[in-house]
mmCIF file of the protein (N, C-alpha, C, O) and its ligand, coordinates in Angstrom:
data_MODEL
# 
_entry.id   MODEL 
# 
loop_
_entity.id 
_entity.type 
_entity.pdbx_number_of_molecules 
1 polymer     1 
2 non-polymer 1 
# 
_entity_poly.entity_id                      1 
_entity_poly.type                           'polypeptide(L)' 
_entity_poly.nstd_linkage                   no 
_entity_poly.nstd_monomer                   no 
_entity_poly.pdbx_seq_one_letter_code       
;(UNK)(UNK)(UNK)(UNK)(UNK)(UNK)(UNK)(UNK)(UNK)(UNK)(UNK)(UNK)(UNK)(UNK)(UNK)(UNK)
(UNK)(UNK)(UNK)(UNK)(UNK)(UNK)(UNK)(UNK)(UNK)(UNK)(UNK)(UNK)(UNK)(UNK)(UNK)(UNK)
(UNK)(UNK)(UNK)(UNK)(UNK)(UNK)(UNK)(UNK)(UNK)(UNK)(UNK)(UNK)(UNK)(UNK)(UNK)(UNK)
(UNK)
;
_entity_poly.pdbx_seq_one_letter_code_can   XXXXXXXXXXXXXXXXXXXXXXXXXXXXXXXXXXXXXXXXXXXXXXXXX 
_entity_poly.pdbx_strand_id                 A 
# 
loop_
_entity_poly_seq.entity_id 
_entity_poly_seq.num 
_entity_poly_seq.mon_id 
_entity_poly_seq.hetero 
1 1  UNK n 
1 2  UNK n 
1 3  UNK n 
1 4  UNK n 
1 5  UNK n 
1 6  UNK n 
1 7  UNK n 
1 8  UNK n 
1 9  UNK n 
1 10 UNK n 
1 11 UNK n 
1 12 UNK n 
1 13 UNK n 
1 14 UNK n 
1 15 UNK n 
1 16 UNK n 
1 17 UNK n 
1 18 UNK n 
1 19 UNK n 
1 20 UNK n 
1 21 UNK n 
1 22 UNK n 
1 23 UNK n 
1 24 UNK n 
1 25 UNK n 
1 26 UNK n 
1 27 UNK n 
1 28 UNK n 
1 29 UNK n 
1 30 UNK n 
1 31 UNK n 
1 32 UNK n 
1 33 UNK n 
1 34 UNK n 
1 35 UNK n 
1 36 UNK n 
1 37 UNK n 
1 38 UNK n 
1 39 UNK n 
1 40 UNK n 
1 41 UNK n 
1 42 UNK n 
1 43 UNK n 
1 44 UNK n 
1 45 UNK n 
1 46 UNK n 
1 47 UNK n 
1 48 UNK n 
1 49 UNK n 
# 
loop_
_struct_asym.id 
_struct_asym.entity_id 
A 1 
B 2 
# 
loop_
_chem_comp.id 
_chem_comp.type 
_chem_comp.mon_nstd_flag 
UNK 'L-peptide linking' . 
ZN  non-polymer         . 
# 
_pdbx_entity_nonpoly.entity_id   2 
_pdbx_entity_nonpoly.name        ? 
_pdbx_entity_nonpoly.comp_id     ZN 
# 
_pdbx_nonpoly_scheme.asym_id         B 
_pdbx_nonpoly_scheme.entity_id       2 
_pdbx_nonpoly_scheme.mon_id          ZN 
_pdbx_nonpoly_scheme.ndb_seq_num     1 
_pdbx_nonpoly_scheme.pdb_seq_num     101 
_pdbx_nonpoly_scheme.auth_seq_num    101 
_pdbx_nonpoly_scheme.pdb_mon_id      ZN 
_pdbx_nonpoly_scheme.auth_mon_id     ZN 
_pdbx_nonpoly_scheme.pdb_strand_id   A 
_pdbx_nonpoly_scheme.pdb_ins_code    . 
# 
loop_
_atom_site.group_PDB 
_atom_site.id 
_atom_site.type_symbol 
_atom_site.label_atom_id 
_atom_site.label_alt_id 
_atom_site.label_comp_id 
_atom_site.label_asym_id 
_atom_site.label_entity_id 
_atom_site.label_seq_id 
_atom_site.pdbx_PDB_ins_code 
_atom_site.Cartn_x 
_atom_site.Cartn_y 
_atom_site.Cartn_z 
_atom_site.occupancy 
_atom_site.B_iso_or_equiv 
_atom_site.pdbx_formal_charge 
_atom_site.auth_seq_id 
_atom_site.auth_comp_id 
_atom_site.auth_asym_id 
_atom_site.auth_atom_id 
_atom_site.pdbx_PDB_model_num 
ATOM   1   N  N  . UNK A 1 1  ? 8.400   -10.292 2.006   1.00 0.00 ? 1   UNK A N  1 
ATOM   2   C  CA . UNK A 1 1  ? 8.202   -8.934  1.305   1.00 0.00 ? 1   UNK A CA 1 
ATOM   3   C  C  . UNK A 1 1  ? 6.817   -8.818  0.708   1.00 0.00 ? 1   UNK A C  1 
ATOM   4   O  O  . UNK A 1 1  ? 6.165   -9.743  0.222   1.00 0.00 ? 1   UNK A O  1 
ATOM   5   N  N  . UNK A 1 2  ? 6.448   -7.499  0.817   1.00 0.00 ? 2   UNK A N  1 
ATOM   6   C  CA . UNK A 1 2  ? 5.211   -7.276  0.153   1.00 0.00 ? 2   UNK A CA 1 
ATOM   7   C  C  . UNK A 1 2  ? 5.293   -6.271  -1.010  1.00 0.00 ? 2   UNK A C  1 
ATOM   8   O  O  . UNK A 1 2  ? 6.247   -5.493  -1.042  1.00 0.00 ? 2   UNK A O  1 
ATOM   9   N  N  . UNK A 1 3  ? 4.374   -6.243  -1.939  1.00 0.00 ? 3   UNK A N  1 
ATOM   10  C  CA . UNK A 1 3  ? 4.343   -5.326  -3.018  1.00 0.00 ? 3   UNK A CA 1 
ATOM   11  C  C  . UNK A 1 3  ? 3.634   -4.009  -2.607  1.00 0.00 ? 3   UNK A C  1 
ATOM   12  O  O  . UNK A 1 3  ? 2.558   -3.983  -2.009  1.00 0.00 ? 3   UNK A O  1 
ATOM   13  N  N  . UNK A 1 4  ? 4.249   -3.063  -2.938  1.00 0.00 ? 4   UNK A N  1 
ATOM   14  C  CA . UNK A 1 4  ? 3.599   -1.681  -2.937  1.00 0.00 ? 4   UNK A CA 1 
ATOM   15  C  C  . UNK A 1 4  ? 2.529   -1.655  -3.998  1.00 0.00 ? 4   UNK A C  1 
ATOM   16  O  O  . UNK A 1 4  ? 2.862   -1.742  -5.180  1.00 0.00 ? 4   UNK A O  1 
ATOM   17  N  N  . UNK A 1 5  ? 1.263   -1.539  -3.649  1.00 0.00 ? 5   UNK A N  1 
ATOM   18  C  CA . UNK A 1 5  ? 0.092   -1.615  -4.787  1.00 0.00 ? 5   UNK A CA 1 
ATOM   19  C  C  . UNK A 1 5  ? 0.060   -0.398  -5.597  1.00 0.00 ? 5   UNK A C  1 
ATOM   20  O  O  . UNK A 1 5  ? -0.592  -0.398  -6.641  1.00 0.00 ? 5   UNK A O  1 
ATOM   21  N  N  . UNK A 1 6  ? 0.757   0.730   -5.182  1.00 0.00 ? 6   UNK A N  1 
ATOM   22  C  CA . UNK A 1 6  ? 0.737   1.981   -5.849  1.00 0.00 ? 6   UNK A CA 1 
ATOM   23  C  C  . UNK A 1 6  ? 1.698   1.974   -7.055  1.00 0.00 ? 6   UNK A C  1 
ATOM   24  O  O  . UNK A 1 6  ? 1.366   2.073   -8.237  1.00 0.00 ? 6   UNK A O  1 
ATOM   25  N  N  . UNK A 1 7  ? 2.990   1.836   -6.544  1.00 0.00 ? 7   UNK A N  1 
ATOM   26  C  CA . UNK A 1 7  ? 4.130   1.911   -7.591  1.00 0.00 ? 7   UNK A CA 1 
ATOM   27  C  C  . UNK A 1 7  ? 4.788   0.547   -7.906  1.00 0.00 ? 7   UNK A C  1 
ATOM   28  O  O  . UNK A 1 7  ? 5.722   0.509   -8.707  1.00 0.00 ? 7   UNK A O  1 
ATOM   29  N  N  . UNK A 1 8  ? 4.341   -0.549  -7.315  1.00 0.00 ? 8   UNK A N  1 
ATOM   30  C  CA . UNK A 1 8  ? 4.772   -1.797  -7.514  1.00 0.00 ? 8   UNK A CA 1 
ATOM   31  C  C  . UNK A 1 8  ? 6.143   -2.263  -7.036  1.00 0.00 ? 8   UNK A C  1 
ATOM   32  O  O  . UNK A 1 8  ? 6.705   -3.312  -7.352  1.00 0.00 ? 8   UNK A O  1 
ATOM   33  N  N  . UNK A 1 9  ? 6.560   -1.359  -6.266  1.00 0.00 ? 9   UNK A N  1 
ATOM   34  C  CA . UNK A 1 9  ? 7.914   -1.678  -5.604  1.00 0.00 ? 9   UNK A CA 1 
ATOM   35  C  C  . UNK A 1 9  ? 7.776   -2.721  -4.544  1.00 0.00 ? 9   UNK A C  1 
ATOM   36  O  O  . UNK A 1 9  ? 6.777   -2.789  -3.829  1.00 0.00 ? 9   UNK A O  1 
ATOM   37  N  N  . UNK A 1 10 ? 8.830   -3.561  -4.450  1.00 0.00 ? 10  UNK A N  1 
ATOM   38  C  CA . UNK A 1 10 ? 8.763   -4.606  -3.140  1.00 0.00 ? 10  UNK A CA 1 
ATOM   39  C  C  . UNK A 1 10 ? 9.152   -3.814  -1.873  1.00 0.00 ? 10  UNK A C  1 
ATOM   40  O  O  . UNK A 1 10 ? 10.059  -2.982  -1.893  1.00 0.00 ? 10  UNK A O  1 
ATOM   41  N  N  . UNK A 1 11 ? 8.437   -4.102  -0.779  1.00 0.00 ? 11  UNK A N  1 
ATOM   42  C  CA . UNK A 1 11 ? 8.507   -3.499  0.411   1.00 0.00 ? 11  UNK A CA 1 
ATOM   43  C  C  . UNK A 1 11 ? 8.768   -4.389  1.520   1.00 0.00 ? 11  UNK A C  1 
ATOM   44  O  O  . UNK A 1 11 ? 8.126   -5.438  1.573   1.00 0.00 ? 11  UNK A O  1 
ATOM   45  N  N  . UNK A 1 12 ? 9.580   -4.133  2.368   1.00 0.00 ? 12  UNK A N  1 
ATOM   46  C  CA . UNK A 1 12 ? 9.799   -5.056  3.620   1.00 0.00 ? 12  UNK A CA 1 
ATOM   47  C  C  . UNK A 1 12 ? 8.955   -4.680  4.547   1.00 0.00 ? 12  UNK A C  1 
ATOM   48  O  O  . UNK A 1 12 ? 9.107   -3.599  5.115   1.00 0.00 ? 12  UNK A O  1 
ATOM   49  N  N  . UNK A 1 13 ? 7.885   -5.558  4.856   1.00 0.00 ? 13  UNK A N  1 
ATOM   50  C  CA . UNK A 1 13 ? 6.942   -5.172  5.666   1.00 0.00 ? 13  UNK A CA 1 
ATOM   51  C  C  . UNK A 1 13 ? 7.458   -5.122  7.093   1.00 0.00 ? 13  UNK A C  1 
ATOM   52  O  O  . UNK A 1 13 ? 6.685   -4.568  7.874   1.00 0.00 ? 13  UNK A O  1 
ATOM   53  N  N  . UNK A 1 14 ? 8.557   -5.564  7.589   1.00 0.00 ? 14  UNK A N  1 
ATOM   54  C  CA . UNK A 1 14 ? 9.077   -5.347  8.837   1.00 0.00 ? 14  UNK A CA 1 
ATOM   55  C  C  . UNK A 1 14 ? 9.706   -4.100  9.030   1.00 0.00 ? 14  UNK A C  1 
ATOM   56  O  O  . UNK A 1 14 ? 9.907   -3.699  10.176  1.00 0.00 ? 14  UNK A O  1 
ATOM   57  N  N  . UNK A 1 15 ? 10.050  -3.423  8.020   1.00 0.00 ? 15  UNK A N  1 
ATOM   58  C  CA . UNK A 1 15 ? 10.804  -2.159  8.059   1.00 0.00 ? 15  UNK A CA 1 
ATOM   59  C  C  . UNK A 1 15 ? 9.992   -0.961  7.784   1.00 0.00 ? 15  UNK A C  1 
ATOM   60  O  O  . UNK A 1 15 ? 10.241  0.129   8.299   1.00 0.00 ? 15  UNK A O  1 
ATOM   61  N  N  . UNK A 1 16 ? 8.969   -1.185  6.926   1.00 0.00 ? 16  UNK A N  1 
ATOM   62  C  CA . UNK A 1 16 ? 8.221   0.141   6.520   1.00 0.00 ? 16  UNK A CA 1 
ATOM   63  C  C  . UNK A 1 16 ? 7.436   0.642   7.409   1.00 0.00 ? 16  UNK A C  1 
ATOM   64  O  O  . UNK A 1 16 ? 6.770   -0.081  8.149   1.00 0.00 ? 16  UNK A O  1 
ATOM   65  N  N  . UNK A 1 17 ? 7.406   1.961   7.459   1.00 0.00 ? 17  UNK A N  1 
ATOM   66  C  CA . UNK A 1 17 ? 6.320   2.645   8.515   1.00 0.00 ? 17  UNK A CA 1 
ATOM   67  C  C  . UNK A 1 17 ? 4.995   2.939   7.899   1.00 0.00 ? 17  UNK A C  1 
ATOM   68  O  O  . UNK A 1 17 ? 4.029   3.363   8.532   1.00 0.00 ? 17  UNK A O  1 
ATOM   69  N  N  . UNK A 1 18 ? 5.018   2.663   6.503   1.00 0.00 ? 18  UNK A N  1 
ATOM   70  C  CA . UNK A 1 18 ? 3.837   3.163   5.784   1.00 0.00 ? 18  UNK A CA 1 
ATOM   71  C  C  . UNK A 1 18 ? 2.885   1.990   5.513   1.00 0.00 ? 18  UNK A C  1 
ATOM   72  O  O  . UNK A 1 18 ? 3.030   1.255   4.536   1.00 0.00 ? 18  UNK A O  1 
ATOM   73  N  N  . UNK A 1 19 ? 2.068   1.869   6.267   1.00 0.00 ? 19  UNK A N  1 
ATOM   74  C  CA . UNK A 1 19 ? 0.924   0.745   6.153   1.00 0.00 ? 19  UNK A CA 1 
ATOM   75  C  C  . UNK A 1 19 ? -0.450  1.284   6.134   1.00 0.00 ? 19  UNK A C  1 
ATOM   76  O  O  . UNK A 1 19 ? -0.686  2.350   6.703   1.00 0.00 ? 19  UNK A O  1 
ATOM   77  N  N  . UNK A 1 20 ? -1.368  0.627   5.523   1.00 0.00 ? 20  UNK A N  1 
ATOM   78  C  CA . UNK A 1 20 ? -2.823  1.050   5.461   1.00 0.00 ? 20  UNK A CA 1 
ATOM   79  C  C  . UNK A 1 20 ? -3.733  -0.118  5.432   1.00 0.00 ? 20  UNK A C  1 
ATOM   80  O  O  . UNK A 1 20 ? -3.522  -0.993  4.592   1.00 0.00 ? 20  UNK A O  1 
ATOM   81  N  N  . UNK A 1 21 ? -4.742  -0.229  6.275   1.00 0.00 ? 21  UNK A N  1 
ATOM   82  C  CA . UNK A 1 21 ? -5.715  -1.316  6.402   1.00 0.00 ? 21  UNK A CA 1 
ATOM   83  C  C  . UNK A 1 21 ? -6.786  -0.985  5.473   1.00 0.00 ? 21  UNK A C  1 
ATOM   84  O  O  . UNK A 1 21 ? -7.276  0.143   5.522   1.00 0.00 ? 21  UNK A O  1 
ATOM   85  N  N  . UNK A 1 22 ? -7.263  -1.964  4.513   1.00 0.00 ? 22  UNK A N  1 
ATOM   86  C  CA . UNK A 1 22 ? -8.466  -1.784  3.844   1.00 0.00 ? 22  UNK A CA 1 
ATOM   87  C  C  . UNK A 1 22 ? -9.110  -3.108  3.704   1.00 0.00 ? 22  UNK A C  1 
ATOM   88  O  O  . UNK A 1 22 ? -8.524  -4.094  3.257   1.00 0.00 ? 22  UNK A O  1 
ATOM   89  N  N  . UNK A 1 23 ? -10.373 -3.091  4.114   1.00 0.00 ? 23  UNK A N  1 
ATOM   90  C  CA . UNK A 1 23 ? -11.344 -4.236  4.120   1.00 0.00 ? 23  UNK A CA 1 
ATOM   91  C  C  . UNK A 1 23 ? -10.519 -5.556  4.692   1.00 0.00 ? 23  UNK A C  1 
ATOM   92  O  O  . UNK A 1 23 ? -10.569 -6.662  4.153   1.00 0.00 ? 23  UNK A O  1 
ATOM   93  N  N  . UNK A 1 24 ? -9.842  -5.279  5.741   1.00 0.00 ? 24  UNK A N  1 
ATOM   94  C  CA . UNK A 1 24 ? -9.236  -6.430  6.431   1.00 0.00 ? 24  UNK A CA 1 
ATOM   95  C  C  . UNK A 1 24 ? -8.001  -6.855  5.925   1.00 0.00 ? 24  UNK A C  1 
ATOM   96  O  O  . UNK A 1 24 ? -7.479  -7.885  6.353   1.00 0.00 ? 24  UNK A O  1 
ATOM   97  N  N  . UNK A 1 25 ? -7.408  -6.072  4.934   1.00 0.00 ? 25  UNK A N  1 
ATOM   98  C  CA . UNK A 1 25 ? -6.087  -6.559  4.192   1.00 0.00 ? 25  UNK A CA 1 
ATOM   99  C  C  . UNK A 1 25 ? -5.103  -5.252  4.675   1.00 0.00 ? 25  UNK A C  1 
ATOM   100 O  O  . UNK A 1 25 ? -5.523  -4.096  4.704   1.00 0.00 ? 25  UNK A O  1 
ATOM   101 N  N  . UNK A 1 26 ? -3.861  -5.608  5.010   1.00 0.00 ? 26  UNK A N  1 
ATOM   102 C  CA . UNK A 1 26 ? -2.905  -4.567  5.199   1.00 0.00 ? 26  UNK A CA 1 
ATOM   103 C  C  . UNK A 1 26 ? -2.048  -4.367  3.985   1.00 0.00 ? 26  UNK A C  1 
ATOM   104 O  O  . UNK A 1 26 ? -1.356  -5.302  3.581   1.00 0.00 ? 26  UNK A O  1 
ATOM   105 N  N  . UNK A 1 27 ? -2.052  -3.304  3.432   1.00 0.00 ? 27  UNK A N  1 
ATOM   106 C  CA . UNK A 1 27 ? -1.126  -2.895  2.475   1.00 0.00 ? 27  UNK A CA 1 
ATOM   107 C  C  . UNK A 1 27 ? 0.115   -2.214  2.884   1.00 0.00 ? 27  UNK A C  1 
ATOM   108 O  O  . UNK A 1 27 ? 0.065   -1.523  3.901   1.00 0.00 ? 27  UNK A O  1 
ATOM   109 N  N  . UNK A 1 28 ? 1.182   -2.309  2.255   1.00 0.00 ? 28  UNK A N  1 
ATOM   110 C  CA . UNK A 1 28 ? 2.539   -1.774  2.581   1.00 0.00 ? 28  UNK A CA 1 
ATOM   111 C  C  . UNK A 1 28 ? 3.043   -0.879  1.622   1.00 0.00 ? 28  UNK A C  1 
ATOM   112 O  O  . UNK A 1 28 ? 2.879   -1.241  0.456   1.00 0.00 ? 28  UNK A O  1 
ATOM   113 N  N  . UNK A 1 29 ? 3.661   0.286   1.820   1.00 0.00 ? 29  UNK A N  1 
ATOM   114 C  CA . UNK A 1 29 ? 4.072   1.171   0.868   1.00 0.00 ? 29  UNK A CA 1 
ATOM   115 C  C  . UNK A 1 29 ? 5.448   1.638   1.065   1.00 0.00 ? 29  UNK A C  1 
ATOM   116 O  O  . UNK A 1 29 ? 5.925   1.680   2.199   1.00 0.00 ? 29  UNK A O  1 
ATOM   117 N  N  . UNK A 1 30 ? 6.158   2.014   -0.040  1.00 0.00 ? 30  UNK A N  1 
ATOM   118 C  CA . UNK A 1 30 ? 7.567   2.333   0.095   1.00 0.00 ? 30  UNK A CA 1 
ATOM   119 C  C  . UNK A 1 30 ? 7.697   3.915   0.750   1.00 0.00 ? 30  UNK A C  1 
ATOM   120 O  O  . UNK A 1 30 ? 8.771   4.264   1.239   1.00 0.00 ? 30  UNK A O  1 
ATOM   121 N  N  . UNK A 1 31 ? 6.591   4.787   0.722   1.00 0.00 ? 31  UNK A N  1 
ATOM   122 C  CA . UNK A 1 31 ? 6.810   6.126   1.034   1.00 0.00 ? 31  UNK A CA 1 
ATOM   123 C  C  . UNK A 1 31 ? 5.464   6.621   1.422   1.00 0.00 ? 31  UNK A C  1 
ATOM   124 O  O  . UNK A 1 31 ? 4.453   6.009   1.077   1.00 0.00 ? 31  UNK A O  1 
ATOM   125 N  N  . UNK A 1 32 ? 5.415   7.755   2.158   1.00 0.00 ? 32  UNK A N  1 
ATOM   126 C  CA . UNK A 1 32 ? 4.310   8.380   2.657   1.00 0.00 ? 32  UNK A CA 1 
ATOM   127 C  C  . UNK A 1 32 ? 3.343   8.807   1.534   1.00 0.00 ? 32  UNK A C  1 
ATOM   128 O  O  . UNK A 1 32 ? 2.116   8.723   1.598   1.00 0.00 ? 32  UNK A O  1 
ATOM   129 N  N  . UNK A 1 33 ? 4.110   9.307   0.431   1.00 0.00 ? 33  UNK A N  1 
ATOM   130 C  CA . UNK A 1 33 ? 3.367   9.646   -0.843  1.00 0.00 ? 33  UNK A CA 1 
ATOM   131 C  C  . UNK A 1 33 ? 2.506   8.470   -1.493  1.00 0.00 ? 33  UNK A C  1 
ATOM   132 O  O  . UNK A 1 33 ? 1.370   8.677   -1.919  1.00 0.00 ? 33  UNK A O  1 
ATOM   133 N  N  . UNK A 1 34 ? 3.118   7.238   -1.538  1.00 0.00 ? 34  UNK A N  1 
ATOM   134 C  CA . UNK A 1 34 ? 2.258   6.050   -2.077  1.00 0.00 ? 34  UNK A CA 1 
ATOM   135 C  C  . UNK A 1 34 ? 1.289   5.646   -1.030  1.00 0.00 ? 34  UNK A C  1 
ATOM   136 O  O  . UNK A 1 34 ? 0.304   5.008   -1.403  1.00 0.00 ? 34  UNK A O  1 
ATOM   137 N  N  . UNK A 1 35 ? 1.421   5.917   0.180   1.00 0.00 ? 35  UNK A N  1 
ATOM   138 C  CA . UNK A 1 35 ? 0.225   5.700   1.152   1.00 0.00 ? 35  UNK A CA 1 
ATOM   139 C  C  . UNK A 1 35 ? -0.869  6.578   0.953   1.00 0.00 ? 35  UNK A C  1 
ATOM   140 O  O  . UNK A 1 35 ? -2.044  6.213   0.945   1.00 0.00 ? 35  UNK A O  1 
ATOM   141 N  N  . UNK A 1 36 ? -0.446  7.812   0.783   1.00 0.00 ? 36  UNK A N  1 
ATOM   142 C  CA . UNK A 1 36 ? -1.502  8.724   0.621   1.00 0.00 ? 36  UNK A CA 1 
ATOM   143 C  C  . UNK A 1 36 ? -2.375  8.698   -0.710  1.00 0.00 ? 36  UNK A C  1 
ATOM   144 O  O  . UNK A 1 36 ? -3.571  8.979   -0.787  1.00 0.00 ? 36  UNK A O  1 
ATOM   145 N  N  . UNK A 1 37 ? -1.563  8.318   -1.704  1.00 0.00 ? 37  UNK A N  1 
ATOM   146 C  CA . UNK A 1 37 ? -2.222  8.013   -3.000  1.00 0.00 ? 37  UNK A CA 1 
ATOM   147 C  C  . UNK A 1 37 ? -3.135  6.975   -2.861  1.00 0.00 ? 37  UNK A C  1 
ATOM   148 O  O  . UNK A 1 37 ? -4.253  7.091   -3.362  1.00 0.00 ? 37  UNK A O  1 
ATOM   149 N  N  . UNK A 1 38 ? -2.759  5.814   -2.150  1.00 0.00 ? 38  UNK A N  1 
ATOM   150 C  CA . UNK A 1 38 ? -3.747  4.702   -1.882  1.00 0.00 ? 38  UNK A CA 1 
ATOM   151 C  C  . UNK A 1 38 ? -5.007  5.192   -1.081  1.00 0.00 ? 38  UNK A C  1 
ATOM   152 O  O  . UNK A 1 38 ? -6.162  4.964   -1.440  1.00 0.00 ? 38  UNK A O  1 
ATOM   153 N  N  . UNK A 1 39 ? -4.655  5.885   0.036   1.00 0.00 ? 39  UNK A N  1 
ATOM   154 C  CA . UNK A 1 39 ? -5.732  6.139   1.071   1.00 0.00 ? 39  UNK A CA 1 
ATOM   155 C  C  . UNK A 1 39 ? -6.792  6.893   0.285   1.00 0.00 ? 39  UNK A C  1 
ATOM   156 O  O  . UNK A 1 39 ? -7.967  6.690   0.591   1.00 0.00 ? 39  UNK A O  1 
ATOM   157 N  N  . UNK A 1 40 ? -6.489  7.778   -0.737  1.00 0.00 ? 40  UNK A N  1 
ATOM   158 C  CA . UNK A 1 40 ? -7.550  8.499   -1.465  1.00 0.00 ? 40  UNK A CA 1 
ATOM   159 C  C  . UNK A 1 40 ? -8.289  7.735   -2.119  1.00 0.00 ? 40  UNK A C  1 
ATOM   160 O  O  . UNK A 1 40 ? -9.480  8.034   -2.205  1.00 0.00 ? 40  UNK A O  1 
ATOM   161 N  N  . UNK A 1 41 ? -7.815  6.590   -2.734  1.00 0.00 ? 41  UNK A N  1 
ATOM   162 C  CA . UNK A 1 41 ? -8.519  5.896   -3.540  1.00 0.00 ? 41  UNK A CA 1 
ATOM   163 C  C  . UNK A 1 41 ? -8.254  4.370   -3.634  1.00 0.00 ? 41  UNK A C  1 
ATOM   164 O  O  . UNK A 1 41 ? -7.873  3.834   -4.675  1.00 0.00 ? 41  UNK A O  1 
ATOM   165 N  N  . UNK A 1 42 ? -8.464  3.763   -2.565  1.00 0.00 ? 42  UNK A N  1 
ATOM   166 C  CA . UNK A 1 42 ? -8.085  2.353   -2.290  1.00 0.00 ? 42  UNK A CA 1 
ATOM   167 C  C  . UNK A 1 42 ? -8.427  1.237   -3.135  1.00 0.00 ? 42  UNK A C  1 
ATOM   168 O  O  . UNK A 1 42 ? -7.757  0.209   -3.238  1.00 0.00 ? 42  UNK A O  1 
ATOM   169 N  N  . UNK A 1 43 ? -9.654  1.529   -3.818  1.00 0.00 ? 43  UNK A N  1 
ATOM   170 C  CA . UNK A 1 43 ? -10.289 0.561   -4.892  1.00 0.00 ? 43  UNK A CA 1 
ATOM   171 C  C  . UNK A 1 43 ? -9.464  0.641   -6.121  1.00 0.00 ? 43  UNK A C  1 
ATOM   172 O  O  . UNK A 1 43 ? -9.274  -0.373  -6.793  1.00 0.00 ? 43  UNK A O  1 
ATOM   173 N  N  . UNK A 1 44 ? -8.989  1.727   -6.435  1.00 0.00 ? 44  UNK A N  1 
ATOM   174 C  CA . UNK A 1 44 ? -8.205  1.959   -7.650  1.00 0.00 ? 44  UNK A CA 1 
ATOM   175 C  C  . UNK A 1 44 ? -6.738  1.068   -7.556  1.00 0.00 ? 44  UNK A C  1 
ATOM   176 O  O  . UNK A 1 44 ? -6.180  0.526   -8.510  1.00 0.00 ? 44  UNK A O  1 
ATOM   177 N  N  . UNK A 1 45 ? -6.369  1.073   -6.410  1.00 0.00 ? 45  UNK A N  1 
ATOM   178 C  CA . UNK A 1 45 ? -4.917  0.489   -6.211  1.00 0.00 ? 45  UNK A CA 1 
ATOM   179 C  C  . UNK A 1 45 ? -4.851  -0.798  -5.540  1.00 0.00 ? 45  UNK A C  1 
ATOM   180 O  O  . UNK A 1 45 ? -3.928  -1.577  -5.777  1.00 0.00 ? 45  UNK A O  1 
ATOM   181 N  N  . UNK A 1 46 ? -5.858  -1.088  -4.645  1.00 0.00 ? 46  UNK A N  1 
ATOM   182 C  CA . UNK A 1 46 ? -5.787  -2.302  -3.889  1.00 0.00 ? 46  UNK A CA 1 
ATOM   183 C  C  . UNK A 1 46 ? -6.792  -3.436  -4.455  1.00 0.00 ? 46  UNK A C  1 
ATOM   184 O  O  . UNK A 1 46 ? -6.604  -4.642  -4.296  1.00 0.00 ? 46  UNK A O  1 
ATOM   185 N  N  . UNK A 1 47 ? -7.846  -2.884  -5.116  1.00 0.00 ? 47  UNK A N  1 
ATOM   186 C  CA . UNK A 1 47 ? -8.830  -3.697  -5.645  1.00 0.00 ? 47  UNK A CA 1 
ATOM   187 C  C  . UNK A 1 47 ? -9.060  -3.320  -7.030  1.00 0.00 ? 47  UNK A C  1 
ATOM   188 O  O  . UNK A 1 47 ? -9.958  -2.508  -7.254  1.00 0.00 ? 47  UNK A O  1 
ATOM   189 N  N  . UNK A 1 48 ? -8.401  -3.778  -7.958  1.00 0.00 ? 48  UNK A N  1 
ATOM   190 C  CA . UNK A 1 48 ? -8.552  -3.471  -9.403  1.00 0.00 ? 48  UNK A CA 1 
ATOM   191 C  C  . UNK A 1 48 ? -9.579  -3.764  -9.972  1.00 0.00 ? 48  UNK A C  1 
ATOM   192 O  O  . UNK A 1 48 ? -9.828  -3.193  -11.034 1.00 0.00 ? 48  UNK A O  1 
ATOM   193 N  N  . UNK A 1 49 ? -10.436 -4.683  -9.474  1.00 0.00 ? 49  UNK A N  1 
ATOM   194 C  CA . UNK A 1 49 ? -11.700 -5.199  -10.002 1.00 0.00 ? 49  UNK A CA 1 
ATOM   195 C  C  . UNK A 1 49 ? -12.734 -4.118  -10.068 1.00 0.00 ? 49  UNK A C  1 
ATOM   196 O  O  . UNK A 1 49 ? -13.863 -4.368  -10.488 1.00 0.00 ? 49  UNK A O  1 
HETATM 197 ZN ZN . ZN  B 2 .  ? 5.554   3.098   -3.596  1.00 0.00 2 101 ZN  A ZN 1 
# 
């Protein structure tokens, strides 16, 4: 299981259709909405540093 970086939900990486690659890391999302939120600003959600 993976964690949705936008909303914090646990996501089954084998089932979800909503994935995004950023700097060599694949992120998994619970919904298209979370994916598009991430895609707009990946550093805010995927790379909090
Ligand atoms: Zn989500």
